[in-house]
N, C-alpha and C positions, 0 to 999 in steps of 0.2 A: 404714558408718563406716570411714574411713581411719585407720590408725594411723601415728604419726609415725615417721620414720626415726631411727636413732641419732643422726645429725648434727643433724636438726631438734630432736630431744629435747635435745641437749647445747647447742644454740644458743639455746634458749628462756630468756629471763631469768626469773629466779624472784624472787618477793617476799621481802623481808627477814623472818626469823623469829627474832627475838631473837638476832641475831649469827650464826645458823647460816648465812645467805646470805654473809656476809663470809668465813666459813671456806671455804664452797663456792666462792665467787669466787676466793679464794687458791688453792685446790687446782686449780680449773680453770686459772687462769693459770699455775701451775706445770707442770701436765700440758701445756698448750700450748707452753710454753717448751722442755720436753724434746722434744716432738714436733717442733717447729721445728728443733731442734738436730739431731735424728736425721735429719730430712729433708735438711738442709744436708750432713750427713756423707754421706749415700747419694747426694746430687747431685754432691759433690765426688769421691767414689770412682768414680761412673759417668763423669764428665767426664774423669778421669784415665785410666780404662780405655779409653774412646773415643778419646782422644789417642794412646795407646799403640797402639791397633788401627790407627789411621790412619797412624802412623809405620811400622808393620810393613807395611801395604798399600804404602806409598810405597817402602819398601826393597825389598820383593819385586818390585814393578813395575818398578823401576830395574834390578835384577839381571836380570829377565826380558828387558827391552829390550837390556840389554848382551849377554846370551847370544844373543839373536836376531840382533843385528849380527855376532857371531862366527860364527854358523852361515851367515849370508849370505855373509860373507867366505870361509869354508871352501868352501862350495859354488859360490859365484859363478855363472859361466855353464858350468861343466864338466858334461859329460854323464855322467861317472863320477867317483865320489869313493870313497876307502877307507871302508869301514863302520866300522873301528876309530877312525877319525878323527871321524866325524860321530854315530854312535850314542850315545856317552857324552854329547854335547851335547844330543841329543834326549831321553835319559833325565833329564838335569838339567832341561831345559825342561818335561818332564811333571811332575816333582816341584815345580818352582816354580808352574806353573799350578795344580796341585792345593792347594799351600799358600795361594796367593793366594786360591782360590775358598773355602777354609775360612775364611780371615780375613774375606773379605767376608761370608760367612754369619753369623759371629760379630758383625759389625758391625750386621747387620739385627737379630739377636737382642738386642743392646745398645739399639738404637733402640726396640724393643718394650718393653723394660724401662724405658726413659726415659718412654715414652708412658704406661705403666701407673703409674709413679711420679707422674707429672704429674696423672693422672686422680684419684689419691687425694684431692687438696685440693678438688676440685669439690663445691660445695654446702655446704661447711662454713663456718660463721660463726663468727669468732674472737670472743673477749671484748672485744678492742679495738674491733671492728666494732659490737658490741652497745652498748658504752659511748658511742660516737660518735653513735648513733641517738637 
């Protein structure tokens, strides 16, 4: 014997029992409205977070490309360059690269969060879908 999942149990329409079904239907509709509002807030926050992460990546990448051009200009075709001139640039390049990798790692984490959030709605039948059937 297979037991119903919580989503299946919640999605099962129940027969009217002296107005109790009306109260249950109203309570379910209110719970669904709250759930949808919370879900919308989570999606909006995640979208904002992803946009700021993408802006940070673009900014770091732009700064990295600019500094690489400066290093190329400083070194050029020279066989000898003063280390006090290029080492600070290399230090900054390393820091920029590390920051860029960290920001990209965070974008992957945010993507996984978005995937998990999207998977929470799978299989759930809303009250409106039950009424339409």
